[in-house]
TORKOL-4160 file (C-alpha; in steps of 0.2 Angstrom, whole numbers, padded with zeros to 4 digits, m for minus):
424
<pt num="1" X="0091" Y="m0176" Z="0120"/>
<pt num="2" X="0108" Y="m0184" Z="0124"/>
<pt num="3" X="0109" Y="m0200" Z="0135"/>
<pt num="4" X="0119" Y="m0191" Z="0148"/>
<pt num="5" X="0105" Y="m0178" Z="0150"/>
<pt num="6" X="0092" Y="m0191" Z="0151"/>
<pt num="7" X="0101" Y="m0199" Z="0166"/>
<pt num="8" X="0102" Y="m0183" Z="0175"/>
<pt num="9" X="0083" Y="m0179" Z="0174"/>
<pt num="10" X="0076" Y="m0180" Z="0192"/>
<pt num="11" X="0062" Y="m0190" Z="0197"/>
<pt num="12" X="0049" Y="m0185" Z="0209"/>
<pt num="13" X="0055" Y="m0189" Z="0227"/>
<pt num="14" X="0040" Y="m0192" Z="0239"/>
<pt num="15" X="0053" Y="m0189" Z="0253"/>
<pt num="16" X="0055" Y="m0171" Z="0248"/>
<pt num="17" X="0037" Y="m0168" Z="0248"/>
<pt num="18" X="0037" Y="m0169" Z="0267"/>
<pt num="19" X="0021" Y="m0175" Z="0275"/>
<pt num="20" X="0010" Y="m0172" Z="0260"/>
<pt num="21" X="0009" Y="m0190" Z="0254"/>
<pt num="22" X="0005" Y="m0196" Z="0272"/>
<pt num="23" X="m0008" Y="m0182" Z="0274"/>
<pt num="24" X="m0016" Y="m0187" Z="0258"/>
<pt num="25" X="m0016" Y="m0206" Z="0263"/>
<pt num="26" X="m0022" Y="m0202" Z="0281"/>
<pt num="27" X="m0036" Y="m0190" Z="0275"/>
<pt num="28" X="m0041" Y="m0203" Z="0262"/>
<pt num="29" X="m0042" Y="m0217" Z="0274"/>
<pt num="30" X="m0051" Y="m0207" Z="0288"/>
<pt num="31" X="m0063" Y="m0200" Z="0275"/>
<pt num="32" X="m0068" Y="m0217" Z="0267"/>
<pt num="33" X="m0070" Y="m0224" Z="0285"/>
<pt num="34" X="m0082" Y="m0210" Z="0289"/>
<pt num="35" X="m0091" Y="m0213" Z="0273"/>
<pt num="36" X="m0093" Y="m0231" Z="0276"/>
<pt num="37" X="m0100" Y="m0227" Z="0294"/>
<pt num="38" X="m0111" Y="m0215" Z="0285"/>
<pt num="39" X="m0119" Y="m0228" Z="0274"/>
<pt num="40" X="m0123" Y="m0238" Z="0290"/>
<pt num="41" X="m0131" Y="m0223" Z="0299"/>
<pt num="42" X="m0138" Y="m0211" Z="0285"/>
<pt num="43" X="m0136" Y="m0222" Z="0269"/>
<pt num="44" X="m0146" Y="m0210" Z="0257"/>
<pt num="45" X="m0135" Y="m0195" Z="0263"/>
<pt num="46" X="m0119" Y="m0205" Z="0261"/>
<pt num="47" X="m0124" Y="m0210" Z="0244"/>
<pt num="48" X="m0127" Y="m0193" Z="0238"/>
<pt num="49" X="m0111" Y="m0186" Z="0246"/>
<pt num="50" X="m0101" Y="m0200" Z="0239"/>
<pt num="51" X="m0108" Y="m0197" Z="0221"/>
<pt num="52" X="m0103" Y="m0179" Z="0223"/>
<pt num="53" X="m0085" Y="m0183" Z="0228"/>
<pt num="54" X="m0083" Y="m0196" Z="0215"/>
<pt num="55" X="m0089" Y="m0185" Z="0201"/>
<pt num="56" X="m0077" Y="m0172" Z="0206"/>
<pt num="57" X="m0062" Y="m0184" Z="0204"/>
<pt num="58" X="m0070" Y="m0191" Z="0188"/>
<pt num="59" X="m0071" Y="m0174" Z="0180"/>
<pt num="60" X="m0053" Y="m0170" Z="0184"/>
<pt num="61" X="m0046" Y="m0187" Z="0177"/>
<pt num="62" X="m0057" Y="m0185" Z="0162"/>
<pt num="63" X="m0052" Y="m0167" Z="0158"/>
<pt num="64" X="m0033" Y="m0172" Z="0160"/>
<pt num="65" X="m0036" Y="m0186" Z="0147"/>
<pt num="66" X="m0044" Y="m0173" Z="0136"/>
<pt num="67" X="m0029" Y="m0162" Z="0136"/>
<pt num="68" X="m0017" Y="m0177" Z="0133"/>
<pt num="69" X="m0028" Y="m0182" Z="0117"/>
<pt num="70" X="m0028" Y="m0164" Z="0111"/>
<pt num="71" X="m0009" Y="m0162" Z="0114"/>
<pt num="72" X="m0006" Y="m0177" Z="0102"/>
<pt num="73" X="m0020" Y="m0173" Z="0090"/>
<pt num="74" X="m0013" Y="m0156" Z="0086"/>
<pt num="75" X="0005" Y="m0161" Z="0088"/>
<pt num="76" X="0008" Y="m0147" Z="0101"/>
<pt num="77" X="0026" Y="m0143" Z="0106"/>
<pt num="78" X="0023" Y="m0132" Z="0122"/>
<pt num="79" X="0014" Y="m0146" Z="0132"/>
<pt num="80" X="0029" Y="m0158" Z="0132"/>
<pt num="81" X="0037" Y="m0152" Z="0148"/>
<pt num="82" X="0020" Y="m0153" Z="0158"/>
<pt num="83" X="0012" Y="m0168" Z="0149"/>
<pt num="84" X="0018" Y="m0181" Z="0161"/>
<pt num="85" X="0007" Y="m0173" Z="0175"/>
<pt num="86" X="m0009" Y="m0175" Z="0164"/>
<pt num="87" X="m0004" Y="m0193" Z="0160"/>
<pt num="88" X="m0002" Y="m0197" Z="0178"/>
<pt num="89" X="m0019" Y="m0189" Z="0183"/>
<pt num="90" X="m0028" Y="m0198" Z="0169"/>
<pt num="91" X="m0019" Y="m0214" Z="0173"/>
<pt num="92" X="m0028" Y="m0215" Z="0189"/>
<pt num="93" X="m0044" Y="m0221" Z="0180"/>
<pt num="94" X="m0041" Y="m0239" Z="0185"/>
<pt num="95" X="m0042" Y="m0234" Z="0203"/>
<pt num="96" X="m0057" Y="m0223" Z="0199"/>
<pt num="97" X="m0066" Y="m0238" Z="0192"/>
<pt num="98" X="m0064" Y="m0246" Z="0209"/>
<pt num="99" X="m0071" Y="m0231" Z="0218"/>
<pt num="100" X="m0086" Y="m0231" Z="0206"/>
<pt num="101" X="m0092" Y="m0247" Z="0214"/>
<pt num="102" X="m0101" Y="m0239" Z="0229"/>
<pt num="103" X="m0110" Y="m0228" Z="0217"/>
<pt num="104" X="m0116" Y="m0244" Z="0208"/>
<pt num="105" X="m0122" Y="m0252" Z="0224"/>
<pt num="106" X="m0130" Y="m0236" Z="0231"/>
<pt num="107" X="m0138" Y="m0231" Z="0215"/>
<pt num="108" X="m0156" Y="m0236" Z="0220"/>
<pt num="109" X="m0155" Y="m0223" Z="0234"/>
<pt num="110" X="m0149" Y="m0210" Z="0222"/>
<pt num="111" X="m0159" Y="m0212" Z="0206"/>
<pt num="112" X="m0178" Y="m0212" Z="0209"/>
<pt num="113" X="m0182" Y="m0220" Z="0193"/>
<pt num="114" X="m0174" Y="m0236" Z="0198"/>
<pt num="115" X="m0188" Y="m0239" Z="0211"/>
<pt num="116" X="m0203" Y="m0234" Z="0200"/>
<pt num="117" X="m0213" Y="m0248" Z="0194"/>
<pt num="118" X="m0216" Y="m0249" Z="0175"/>
<pt num="119" X="m0233" Y="m0241" Z="0170"/>
<pt num="120" X="m0232" Y="m0228" Z="0184"/>
<pt num="121" X="m0225" Y="m0214" Z="0175"/>
<pt num="122" X="m0228" Y="m0212" Z="0156"/>
<pt num="123" X="m0212" Y="m0201" Z="0153"/>
<pt num="124" X="m0201" Y="m0214" Z="0162"/>
<pt num="125" X="m0209" Y="m0228" Z="0152"/>
<pt num="126" X="m0204" Y="m0219" Z="0136"/>
<pt num="127" X="m0186" Y="m0219" Z="0143"/>
<pt num="128" X="m0186" Y="m0237" Z="0149"/>
<pt num="129" X="m0175" Y="m0244" Z="0136"/>
<pt num="130" X="m0161" Y="m0231" Z="0140"/>
<pt num="131" X="m0165" Y="m0231" Z="0159"/>
<pt num="132" X="m0166" Y="m0249" Z="0162"/>
<pt num="133" X="m0156" Y="m0251" Z="0178"/>
<pt num="134" X="m0166" Y="m0259" Z="0192"/>
<pt num="135" X="m0183" Y="m0257" Z="0183"/>
<pt num="136" X="m0183" Y="m0270" Z="0168"/>
<pt num="137" X="m0171" Y="m0284" Z="0171"/>
<pt num="138" X="m0154" Y="m0282" Z="0178"/>
<pt num="139" X="m0150" Y="m0265" Z="0169"/>
<pt num="140" X="m0138" Y="m0273" Z="0157"/>
<pt num="141" X="m0139" Y="m0258" Z="0145"/>
<pt num="142" X="m0137" Y="m0245" Z="0159"/>
<pt num="143" X="m0123" Y="m0253" Z="0168"/>
<pt num="144" X="m0115" Y="m0259" Z="0151"/>
<pt num="145" X="m0113" Y="m0241" Z="0146"/>
<pt num="146" X="m0104" Y="m0238" Z="0162"/>
<pt num="147" X="m0093" Y="m0253" Z="0158"/>
<pt num="148" X="m0089" Y="m0245" Z="0141"/>
<pt num="149" X="m0085" Y="m0228" Z="0148"/>
<pt num="150" X="m0072" Y="m0234" Z="0160"/>
<pt num="151" X="m0065" Y="m0247" Z="0148"/>
<pt num="152" X="m0062" Y="m0233" Z="0136"/>
<pt num="153" X="m0055" Y="m0221" Z="0149"/>
<pt num="154" X="m0044" Y="m0234" Z="0157"/>
<pt num="155" X="m0038" Y="m0241" Z="0140"/>
<pt num="156" X="m0034" Y="m0224" Z="0133"/>
<pt num="157" X="m0025" Y="m0217" Z="0148"/>
<pt num="158" X="m0015" Y="m0233" Z="0151"/>
<pt num="159" X="m0010" Y="m0233" Z="0132"/>
<pt num="160" X="m0004" Y="m0215" Z="0132"/>
<pt num="161" X="0006" Y="m0217" Z="0148"/>
<pt num="162" X="0014" Y="m0233" Z="0142"/>
<pt num="163" X="0019" Y="m0226" Z="0126"/>
<pt num="164" X="0025" Y="m0210" Z="0133"/>
<pt num="165" X="0036" Y="m0219" Z="0147"/>
<pt num="166" X="0042" Y="m0231" Z="0134"/>
<pt num="167" X="0049" Y="m0216" Z="0123"/>
<pt num="168" X="0059" Y="m0211" Z="0138"/>
<pt num="169" X="0070" Y="m0226" Z="0136"/>
<pt num="170" X="0074" Y="m0225" Z="0117"/>
<pt num="171" X="0067" Y="m0209" Z="0111"/>
<pt num="172" X="0058" Y="m0218" Z="0096"/>
<pt num="173" X="0049" Y="m0204" Z="0086"/>
<pt num="174" X="0038" Y="m0218" Z="0079"/>
<pt num="175" X="0029" Y="m0218" Z="0096"/>
<pt num="176" X="0025" Y="m0199" Z="0094"/>
<pt num="177" X="0017" Y="m0202" Z="0077"/>
<pt num="178" X="0008" Y="m0217" Z="0084"/>
<pt num="179" X="0001" Y="m0207" Z="0099"/>
<pt num="180" X="m0005" Y="m0194" Z="0087"/>
<pt num="181" X="m0014" Y="m0205" Z="0075"/>
<pt num="182" X="m0022" Y="m0214" Z="0090"/>
<pt num="183" X="m0029" Y="m0197" Z="0096"/>
<pt num="184" X="m0039" Y="m0194" Z="0080"/>
<pt num="185" X="m0049" Y="m0210" Z="0083"/>
<pt num="186" X="m0050" Y="m0208" Z="0102"/>
<pt num="187" X="m0057" Y="m0190" Z="0103"/>
<pt num="188" X="m0074" Y="m0195" Z="0096"/>
<pt num="189" X="m0075" Y="m0209" Z="0109"/>
<pt num="190" X="m0070" Y="m0197" Z="0123"/>
<pt num="191" X="m0084" Y="m0185" Z="0118"/>
<pt num="192" X="m0097" Y="m0199" Z="0118"/>
<pt num="193" X="m0091" Y="m0206" Z="0134"/>
<pt num="194" X="m0090" Y="m0190" Z="0144"/>
<pt num="195" X="m0107" Y="m0185" Z="0137"/>
<pt num="196" X="m0116" Y="m0201" Z="0141"/>
<pt num="197" X="m0108" Y="m0202" Z="0158"/>
<pt num="198" X="m0115" Y="m0185" Z="0161"/>
<pt num="199" X="m0132" Y="m0190" Z="0155"/>
<pt num="200" X="m0132" Y="m0207" Z="0165"/>
<pt num="201" X="m0126" Y="m0201" Z="0182"/>
<pt num="202" X="m0130" Y="m0183" Z="0183"/>
<pt num="203" X="m0144" Y="m0178" Z="0172"/>
<pt num="204" X="m0153" Y="m0194" Z="0177"/>
<pt num="205" X="m0154" Y="m0188" Z="0195"/>
<pt num="206" X="m0171" Y="m0181" Z="0189"/>
<pt num="207" X="m0177" Y="m0192" Z="0175"/>
<pt num="208" X="m0190" Y="m0179" Z="0170"/>
<pt num="209" X="m0177" Y="m0166" Z="0166"/>
<pt num="210" X="m0167" Y="m0165" Z="0150"/>
<pt num="211" X="m0155" Y="m0154" Z="0141"/>
<pt num="212" X="m0146" Y="m0157" Z="0125"/>
<pt num="213" X="m0132" Y="m0145" Z="0131"/>
<pt num="214" X="m0128" Y="m0156" Z="0147"/>
<pt num="215" X="m0114" Y="m0166" Z="0140"/>
<pt num="216" X="m0104" Y="m0150" Z="0134"/>
<pt num="217" X="m0108" Y="m0141" Z="0150"/>
<pt num="218" X="m0100" Y="m0155" Z="0160"/>
<pt num="219" X="m0085" Y="m0156" Z="0148"/>
<pt num="220" X="m0082" Y="m0138" Z="0149"/>
<pt num="221" X="m0081" Y="m0139" Z="0168"/>
<pt num="222" X="m0070" Y="m0154" Z="0167"/>
<pt num="223" X="m0058" Y="m0146" Z="0154"/>
<pt num="224" X="m0057" Y="m0130" Z="0164"/>
<pt num="225" X="m0054" Y="m0138" Z="0181"/>
<pt num="226" X="m0041" Y="m0150" Z="0175"/>
<pt num="227" X="m0031" Y="m0136" Z="0167"/>
<pt num="228" X="m0032" Y="m0127" Z="0184"/>
<pt num="229" X="m0025" Y="m0143" Z="0192"/>
<pt num="230" X="m0011" Y="m0144" Z="0179"/>
<pt num="231" X="m0006" Y="m0127" Z="0183"/>
<pt num="232" X="m0005" Y="m0130" Z="0202"/>
<pt num="233" X="0004" Y="m0146" Z="0200"/>
<pt num="234" X="0017" Y="m0140" Z="0187"/>
<pt num="235" X="0021" Y="m0124" Z="0197"/>
<pt num="236" X="0022" Y="m0134" Z="0213"/>
<pt num="237" X="0035" Y="m0145" Z="0205"/>
<pt num="238" X="0044" Y="m0130" Z="0197"/>
<pt num="239" X="0045" Y="m0122" Z="0214"/>
<pt num="240" X="0052" Y="m0138" Z="0221"/>
<pt num="241" X="0066" Y="m0138" Z="0208"/>
<pt num="242" X="0061" Y="m0152" Z="0197"/>
<pt num="243" X="0058" Y="m0142" Z="0182"/>
<pt num="244" X="0073" Y="m0130" Z="0183"/>
<pt num="245" X="0078" Y="m0125" Z="0166"/>
<pt num="246" X="0064" Y="m0134" Z="0158"/>
<pt num="247" X="0048" Y="m0125" Z="0163"/>
<pt num="248" X="0047" Y="m0106" Z="0161"/>
<pt num="249" X="0035" Y="m0092" Z="0163"/>
<pt num="250" X="0030" Y="m0095" Z="0144"/>
<pt num="251" X="0022" Y="m0111" Z="0149"/>
<pt num="252" X="0012" Y="m0102" Z="0162"/>
<pt num="253" X="0007" Y="m0089" Z="0150"/>
<pt num="254" X="m0001" Y="m0103" Z="0138"/>
<pt num="255" X="m0009" Y="m0112" Z="0152"/>
<pt num="256" X="m0016" Y="m0096" Z="0159"/>
<pt num="257" X="m0023" Y="m0092" Z="0141"/>
<pt num="258" X="m0031" Y="m0109" Z="0140"/>
<pt num="259" X="m0038" Y="m0108" Z="0158"/>
<pt num="260" X="m0045" Y="m0091" Z="0153"/>
<pt num="261" X="m0053" Y="m0097" Z="0137"/>
<pt num="262" X="m0062" Y="m0112" Z="0146"/>
<pt num="263" X="m0068" Y="m0100" Z="0159"/>
<pt num="264" X="m0077" Y="m0090" Z="0146"/>
<pt num="265" X="m0082" Y="m0106" Z="0137"/>
<pt num="266" X="m0090" Y="m0113" Z="0153"/>
<pt num="267" X="m0099" Y="m0096" Z="0155"/>
<pt num="268" X="m0105" Y="m0096" Z="0137"/>
<pt num="269" X="m0112" Y="m0114" Z="0138"/>
<pt num="270" X="m0120" Y="m0111" Z="0155"/>
<pt num="271" X="m0129" Y="m0096" Z="0150"/>
<pt num="272" X="m0134" Y="m0103" Z="0133"/>
<pt num="273" X="m0141" Y="m0118" Z="0142"/>
<pt num="274" X="m0151" Y="m0107" Z="0155"/>
<pt num="275" X="m0157" Y="m0095" Z="0141"/>
<pt num="276" X="m0163" Y="m0109" Z="0130"/>
<pt num="277" X="m0173" Y="m0117" Z="0144"/>
<pt num="278" X="m0179" Y="m0100" Z="0150"/>
<pt num="279" X="m0185" Y="m0095" Z="0133"/>
<pt num="280" X="m0193" Y="m0112" Z="0129"/>
<pt num="281" X="m0202" Y="m0112" Z="0146"/>
<pt num="282" X="m0206" Y="m0131" Z="0146"/>
<pt num="283" X="m0210" Y="m0136" Z="0164"/>
<pt num="284" X="m0200" Y="m0152" Z="0163"/>
<pt num="285" X="m0184" Y="m0141" Z="0160"/>
<pt num="286" X="m0188" Y="m0125" Z="0170"/>
<pt num="287" X="m0190" Y="m0135" Z="0187"/>
<pt num="288" X="m0171" Y="m0139" Z="0187"/>
<pt num="289" X="m0167" Y="m0120" Z="0188"/>
<pt num="290" X="m0182" Y="m0116" Z="0199"/>
<pt num="291" X="m0177" Y="m0128" Z="0212"/>
<pt num="292" X="m0159" Y="m0122" Z="0213"/>
<pt num="293" X="m0165" Y="m0104" Z="0215"/>
<pt num="294" X="m0176" Y="m0108" Z="0229"/>
<pt num="295" X="m0172" Y="m0102" Z="0247"/>
<pt num="296" X="m0154" Y="m0103" Z="0252"/>
<pt num="297" X="m0149" Y="m0113" Z="0236"/>
<pt num="298" X="m0151" Y="m0096" Z="0227"/>
<pt num="299" X="m0136" Y="m0090" Z="0236"/>
<pt num="300" X="m0125" Y="m0104" Z="0229"/>
<pt num="301" X="m0132" Y="m0100" Z="0212"/>
<pt num="302" X="m0126" Y="m0082" Z="0214"/>
<pt num="303" X="m0109" Y="m0088" Z="0221"/>
<pt num="304" X="m0107" Y="m0099" Z="0205"/>
<pt num="305" X="m0111" Y="m0084" Z="0193"/>
<pt num="306" X="m0098" Y="m0073" Z="0202"/>
<pt num="307" X="m0085" Y="m0086" Z="0207"/>
<pt num="308" X="m0085" Y="m0098" Z="0193"/>
<pt num="309" X="m0085" Y="m0084" Z="0179"/>
<pt num="310" X="m0083" Y="m0066" Z="0185"/>
<pt num="311" X="m0069" Y="m0069" Z="0198"/>
<pt num="312" X="m0057" Y="m0080" Z="0187"/>
<pt num="313" X="m0061" Y="m0069" Z="0172"/>
<pt num="314" X="m0055" Y="m0053" Z="0181"/>
<pt num="315" X="m0040" Y="m0062" Z="0188"/>
<pt num="316" X="m0034" Y="m0069" Z="0171"/>
<pt num="317" X="m0039" Y="m0056" Z="0159"/>
<pt num="318" X="m0023" Y="m0046" Z="0158"/>
<pt num="319" X="m0007" Y="m0053" Z="0150"/>
<pt num="320" X="0004" Y="m0051" Z="0166"/>
<pt num="321" X="m0009" Y="m0060" Z="0176"/>
<pt num="322" X="m0006" Y="m0076" Z="0165"/>
<pt num="323" X="0012" Y="m0075" Z="0167"/>
<pt num="324" X="0012" Y="m0072" Z="0186"/>
<pt num="325" X="0013" Y="m0089" Z="0195"/>
<pt num="326" X="0006" Y="m0083" Z="0211"/>
<pt num="327" X="m0009" Y="m0075" Z="0203"/>
<pt num="328" X="m0012" Y="m0090" Z="0192"/>
<pt num="329" X="m0011" Y="m0101" Z="0208"/>
<pt num="330" X="m0025" Y="m0091" Z="0216"/>
<pt num="331" X="m0036" Y="m0091" Z="0200"/>
<pt num="332" X="m0034" Y="m0110" Z="0199"/>
<pt num="333" X="m0039" Y="m0112" Z="0218"/>
<pt num="334" X="m0055" Y="m0102" Z="0214"/>
<pt num="335" X="m0058" Y="m0113" Z="0198"/>
<pt num="336" X="m0056" Y="m0129" Z="0207"/>
<pt num="337" X="m0067" Y="m0124" Z="0222"/>
<pt num="338" X="m0080" Y="m0117" Z="0210"/>
<pt num="339" X="m0081" Y="m0133" Z="0200"/>
<pt num="340" X="m0083" Y="m0143" Z="0216"/>
<pt num="341" X="m0097" Y="m0131" Z="0221"/>
<pt num="342" X="m0105" Y="m0132" Z="0204"/>
<pt num="343" X="m0106" Y="m0151" Z="0206"/>
<pt num="344" X="m0113" Y="m0149" Z="0223"/>
<pt num="345" X="m0126" Y="m0137" Z="0216"/>
<pt num="346" X="m0131" Y="m0151" Z="0203"/>
<pt num="347" X="m0132" Y="m0166" Z="0214"/>
<pt num="348" X="m0137" Y="m0161" Z="0232"/>
<pt num="349" X="m0154" Y="m0152" Z="0229"/>
<pt num="350" X="m0160" Y="m0168" Z="0221"/>
<pt num="351" X="m0159" Y="m0177" Z="0238"/>
<pt num="352" X="m0171" Y="m0164" Z="0246"/>
<pt num="353" X="m0182" Y="m0164" Z="0230"/>
<pt num="354" X="m0184" Y="m0183" Z="0231"/>
<pt num="355" X="m0188" Y="m0183" Z="0250"/>
<pt num="356" X="m0201" Y="m0169" Z="0247"/>
<pt num="357" X="m0209" Y="m0178" Z="0233"/>
<pt num="358" X="m0210" Y="m0194" Z="0243"/>
<pt num="359" X="m0219" Y="m0184" Z="0257"/>
<pt num="360" X="m0231" Y="m0175" Z="0246"/>
<pt num="361" X="m0234" Y="m0188" Z="0234"/>
<pt num="362" X="m0232" Y="m0178" Z="0218"/>
<pt num="363" X="m0223" Y="m0162" Z="0212"/>
<pt num="364" X="m0239" Y="m0153" Z="0211"/>
<pt num="365" X="m0243" Y="m0156" Z="0229"/>
<pt num="366" X="m0226" Y="m0152" Z="0235"/>
<pt num="367" X="m0227" Y="m0134" Z="0227"/>
<pt num="368" X="m0245" Y="m0131" Z="0230"/>
<pt num="369" X="m0243" Y="m0118" Z="0244"/>
<pt num="370" X="m0229" Y="m0107" Z="0238"/>
<pt num="371" X="m0225" Y="m0112" Z="0221"/>
<pt num="372" X="m0209" Y="m0120" Z="0226"/>
<pt num="373" X="m0203" Y="m0134" Z="0238"/>
<pt num="374" X="m0202" Y="m0126" Z="0255"/>
<pt num="375" X="m0190" Y="m0139" Z="0262"/>
<pt num="376" X="m0176" Y="m0135" Z="0249"/>
<pt num="377" X="m0161" Y="m0127" Z="0259"/>
<pt num="378" X="m0143" Y="m0128" Z="0257"/>
<pt num="379" X="m0138" Y="m0140" Z="0271"/>
<pt num="380" X="m0120" Y="m0146" Z="0270"/>
<pt num="381" X="m0117" Y="m0163" Z="0280"/>
<pt num="382" X="m0102" Y="m0170" Z="0288"/>
<pt num="383" X="m0103" Y="m0184" Z="0276"/>
<pt num="384" X="m0100" Y="m0172" Z="0262"/>
<pt num="385" X="m0083" Y="m0168" Z="0270"/>
<pt num="386" X="m0079" Y="m0187" Z="0273"/>
<pt num="387" X="m0083" Y="m0192" Z="0256"/>
<pt num="388" X="m0073" Y="m0178" Z="0248"/>
<pt num="389" X="m0058" Y="m0181" Z="0259"/>
<pt num="390" X="m0059" Y="m0200" Z="0256"/>
<pt num="391" X="m0059" Y="m0199" Z="0237"/>
<pt num="392" X="m0048" Y="m0184" Z="0234"/>
<pt num="393" X="m0036" Y="m0190" Z="0248"/>
<pt num="394" X="m0034" Y="m0207" Z="0241"/>
<pt num="395" X="m0032" Y="m0201" Z="0223"/>
<pt num="396" X="m0020" Y="m0188" Z="0228"/>
<pt num="397" X="m0009" Y="m0201" Z="0237"/>
<pt num="398" X="m0010" Y="m0213" Z="0222"/>
<pt num="399" X="m0005" Y="m0198" Z="0210"/>
<pt num="400" X="0011" Y="m0194" Z="0221"/>
<pt num="401" X="0015" Y="m0213" Z="0221"/>
<pt num="402" X="0013" Y="m0214" Z="0202"/>
<pt num="403" X="0023" Y="m0198" Z="0199"/>
<pt num="404" X="0038" Y="m0205" Z="0208"/>
<pt num="405" X="0039" Y="m0220" Z="0196"/>
<pt num="406" X="0045" Y="m0212" Z="0180"/>
<pt num="407" X="0054" Y="m0196" Z="0174"/>
<pt num="408" X="0044" Y="m0181" Z="0179"/>
<pt num="409" X="0043" Y="m0176" Z="0161"/>
<pt num="410" X="0045" Y="m0185" Z="0144"/>
<pt num="411" X="0064" Y="m0184" Z="0143"/>
<pt num="412" X="0066" Y="m0191" Z="0125"/>
<pt num="413" X="0051" Y="m0183" Z="0116"/>
<pt num="414" X="0058" Y="m0176" Z="0100"/>
<pt num="415" X="0048" Y="m0160" Z="0103"/>
<pt num="416" X="0056" Y="m0157" Z="0120"/>
<pt num="417" X="0069" Y="m0144" Z="0114"/>
<pt num="418" X="0055" Y="m0134" Z="0106"/>
<pt num="419" X="0045" Y="m0135" Z="0122"/>
<pt num="420" X="0060" Y="m0129" Z="0133"/>
<pt num="421" X="0064" Y="m0115" Z="0121"/>
<pt num="422" X="0045" Y="m0109" Z="0120"/>
<pt num="423" X="0042" Y="m0091" Z="0116"/>
<pt num="424" X="0024" Y="m0084" Z="0115"/>
């Protein structure tokens, strides 16, 4: 890549984005103010709503980091022109760490095991070493793990963004080799971090429940939704003229194939987890699905089966569909929405379950009349919207601000010509 062409590469101009940055910032500020008011009025609802919004942002950032690591580990050419978007999304982890603080402070309202005295529940006592937050001492192991997760995610994302941007200045191929060698060691840490984060902050919502497939289930949704986000961002920038002569329909084709692949992978993992639990028929495992197929929650379960798998599967199954930007955009919208609803389906029923158990005294008493908890109903709350707008709005504004700081794609990466001339 010549020095002249390097200088003519456009950067993202927030002024050309119209009111989008202001909309993100305004929605984020209003959403966070509404959430803050919610903590004063309905603290438990606010805590669950905020956890839902936070985990949505977390999975998108974690998934973006995964694609960056995979790109370097396999020395991929095609991703070069869209890689900067992934780096910028993953680079939001330091801000995400700050947004994690409300989850820490509200954790006793979300995780029932934090308020259960030792000796009360035999199963919880067996897990006391792992789930020590708020029960035995100050929870150094529980919160120490969270510190490790965010230290890794922030460190990895920051290093890759730093080296990638540094290469824009001098085109040093040594940085390409360095980032590839780093990826080999970081992928195992990524796998462990996202798996145990999923255990600690999603599976631990019900400390009686367990699934050995839970980590890969959350990973599958993260990878799928982050690829959908990449397609939306890259095609929006392409339509705005930032990627003229750089990104082509060939890139959409590959991203569409990966989105399709992870749609199938998510369905495979989801069905496998359900089937194994159904077949084993262990009460501590089956209650998770039983609760989420009770009353109006069963309709959301059905929507997820159709919307998270069947609809994007049908939208993306043909080759022309993967090359059609408009059809890809709609498929991505479905995937991002369904991932959001999937996390809602995971998190929100637990609030109602906790309330029913407190009222009845035990699970057996709560289900004595009908075999299920009668109070379980899909009940969206205004704080859900406030939390979502707050977290996503602020993260979206920070992303646009970060995107404007550097070249919109890695202009001196030695693999750039191969990426521009990509043919499937």
